[in-house]
C-alpha positions as CSV (number, residue, x, y, z in Angstrom):
1,M,100.7,108.8,84.4
2,S,103.7,108.6,81.5
3,E,102.8,108.4,77.7
4,I,102.1,104.9,76.8
5,Q,104.9,103.5,74.3
6,N,103.2,100.6,73.3
7,Q,99.9,98.8,71.0
8,W,99.0,96.8,74.3
9,Y,95.5,96.1,75.5
10,V,94.6,94.3,78.4
11,I,91.4,92.2,79.1
12,T,91.3,91.9,82.9
13,G,88.4,90.7,85.3
14,P,87.6,88.1,88.0
15,P,87.9,84.8,87.0
16,C,85.5,83.2,84.7
17,C,83.8,86.3,83.4
18,G,85.3,84.9,79.7
19,K,88.8,86.5,79.4
20,S,90.1,83.2,77.6
21,T,87.1,83.0,75.1
22,T,87.5,86.8,74.1
23,I,91.4,86.5,73.9
24,E,90.3,83.1,71.5
25,L,87.9,85.3,69.5
26,L,90.5,88.2,69.1
27,S,93.1,85.6,67.9
28,R,90.9,84.6,65.1
29,R,90.6,87.6,63.9
30,G,94.1,87.5,63.4
31,F,95.1,89.8,66.4
32,W,98.2,89.0,68.7
33,V,97.5,87.6,71.7
34,R,99.4,86.7,74.8
35,P,97.1,84.3,77.0
36,E,96.8,83.4,80.5
37,V,100.3,83.3,81.6
38,A,99.4,81.7,85.3
39,R,97.5,78.6,82.9
40,E,100.0,78.9,80.9
41,Y,102.8,77.9,83.5
42,I,100.4,75.6,85.4
43,D,99.8,73.6,82.6
44,R,104.0,73.8,82.0
45,E,104.6,72.7,85.7
46,M,101.9,70.0,85.1
47,R,103.5,68.5,82.1
48,K,106.6,67.7,84.4
49,G,104.9,65.8,86.5
50,R,103.8,68.1,89.0
51,E,100.3,67.8,90.6
52,I,98.5,71.3,91.1
53,Q,98.7,71.2,95.1
54,E,102.0,70.8,94.9
55,I,102.3,74.1,92.4
56,R,99.8,76.2,94.8
57,A,101.6,74.8,97.8
58,S,103.2,78.0,98.6
59,M,101.0,81.0,97.1
60,Q,103.7,83.4,97.5
61,N,105.8,81.2,95.7
62,F,103.3,80.9,92.8
63,Q,102.0,84.2,92.8
64,V,105.6,85.7,92.1
65,D,106.8,82.7,89.5
66,I,103.4,84.0,87.5
67,L,104.6,87.7,88.0
68,M,108.2,86.6,86.7
69,N,106.5,85.1,83.8
70,S,104.4,87.7,83.0
71,L,107.3,90.4,83.0
72,E,109.3,87.9,80.9
73,T,106.7,87.4,78.1
74,E,106.4,91.1,77.8
75,Q,110.1,91.8,77.5
76,Y,110.1,90.2,74.0
77,L,107.2,91.5,72.1
78,P,106.9,94.0,69.8
79,K,105.6,97.2,70.9
80,E,104.4,98.9,67.9
81,K,101.8,95.7,67.5
82,I,98.5,96.0,68.4
83,I,98.1,92.7,70.9
84,F,95.8,91.6,73.2
85,F,96.7,90.5,77.1
86,D,94.7,87.7,79.2
87,R,95.6,89.5,82.3
88,G,98.4,92.3,82.6
89,V,101.4,92.6,85.4
90,P,99.2,94.7,87.4
91,D,96.6,91.6,88.3
92,S,99.3,90.1,90.2
93,L,99.1,93.1,92.5
94,A,95.3,92.0,92.9
95,Y,96.5,88.4,93.8
96,F,99.1,89.1,96.0
97,R,96.7,91.1,97.8
98,L,94.0,88.5,98.1
99,H,96.6,85.9,99.0
100,G,98.2,88.7,101.9
101,I,101.1,88.3,100.2
102,P,103.3,91.7,101.1
103,V,103.4,93.8,97.7
104,E,106.4,96.2,98.6
105,K,109.1,94.9,97.2
106,Y,107.3,93.3,94.2
107,M,105.9,96.9,93.0
108,K,109.1,97.6,91.6
109,F,108.2,95.1,88.2
110,I,104.8,96.1,88.8
111,K,104.3,100.0,88.4
112,P,106.5,99.9,85.0
113,A,103.9,98.0,83.4
114,R,101.9,100.4,81.3
115,Y,99.2,99.4,78.3
116,R,97.0,101.4,75.9
117,K,93.9,100.8,77.7
118,V,92.4,98.1,80.1
119,F,89.4,96.9,79.6
120,Y,87.4,95.0,82.5
121,L,85.3,92.1,81.9
122,D,81.8,91.9,84.4
123,P,81.9,88.6,85.8
124,L,79.5,85.9,84.3
125,D,76.6,84.5,86.2
126,N,77.9,80.7,85.8
127,Y,81.0,80.5,87.3
128,S,83.0,77.2,87.6
129,V,86.6,76.1,88.6
130,D,88.5,74.0,86.8
131,Y,92.0,71.9,87.5
132,A,93.5,75.8,87.3
133,R,90.7,78.0,88.2
134,V,90.7,77.4,91.8
135,E,89.2,80.4,93.5
136,S,86.1,79.9,95.6
137,V,82.8,82.2,94.8
138,N,83.9,84.6,97.6
139,E,87.5,84.7,96.4
140,R,86.2,85.5,92.5
141,D,84.2,88.5,94.0
142,K,87.2,90.1,96.3
143,L,89.0,89.7,93.2
144,A,86.5,91.4,90.9
145,H,87.3,94.4,93.6
146,L,90.8,93.7,93.7
147,L,91.6,93.8,89.8
148,W,89.9,97.3,89.2
149,Q,91.5,99.0,92.8
150,A,94.8,97.8,91.5
151,Y,94.7,98.8,87.9
152,S,93.1,101.8,89.2
153,D,95.9,102.8,92.2
154,L,98.4,102.0,89.1
155,D,96.5,105.4,87.4
156,F,95.0,103.1,84.3
157,H,92.3,104.1,82.4
158,V,90.2,101.0,83.2
159,E,86.8,100.7,80.5
160,R,84.0,98.2,81.9
161,V,82.9,95.4,79.7
162,P,79.5,94.4,80.2
163,V,78.2,91.3,80.5
164,L,77.9,90.1,76.3
165,A,77.5,86.8,73.9
166,A,81.2,86.7,73.3
167,Q,81.0,88.0,69.8
168,E,79.1,91.2,71.1
169,R,82.1,91.6,74.0
170,V,84.7,91.5,71.1
171,E,82.8,93.5,69.1
172,Y,82.5,96.4,71.7
173,I,86.9,96.1,72.5
174,L,87.1,96.4,68.5
175,H,85.3,99.6,68.6
176,R,86.8,101.2,71.6
177,I,90.3,100.6,70.3
178,T,89.3,102.4,67.3
179,Q,88.1,105.0,69.1
180,D,91.2,105.0,71.0
181,P,92.6,109.0,71.1
182,C,96.2,107.8,72.3
């Protein structure tokens, strides 16, 4: 893996594992965060009057839009600032694989993504769907494996974060970044 040139950290994991809560708590502590791109995209499209079924009608178009939005947001963020991301660009690789979307032509966008460290949150027991989180429990479980595999395939150091109380997870992550030798 090439030398990391930024201060960016990814919080990832399957749907309903506490990513957004963790990101919110980090934000409250004054850290820069980038919320989940997919949820922001869905919210923006729904404000335009589109229904979730219409937004997700073509899973390939939806996933490509998420990838491109992720790339766009990252190009404008300061590399010297510590920033926590609710999902990173390689998450798209896992979602492409889940939905059987060929990844070859998108790897040129995914492979260059670099982060100081990736924190993988173990899934919580109480899984629930909402207007934007529509994956079944089976899909969530597949994503758990696919996300870990996507980051591993791209030579990221992935650190597993166990199920802890929300504040304890934040402390766990912050302790790990202060120990970061990079």
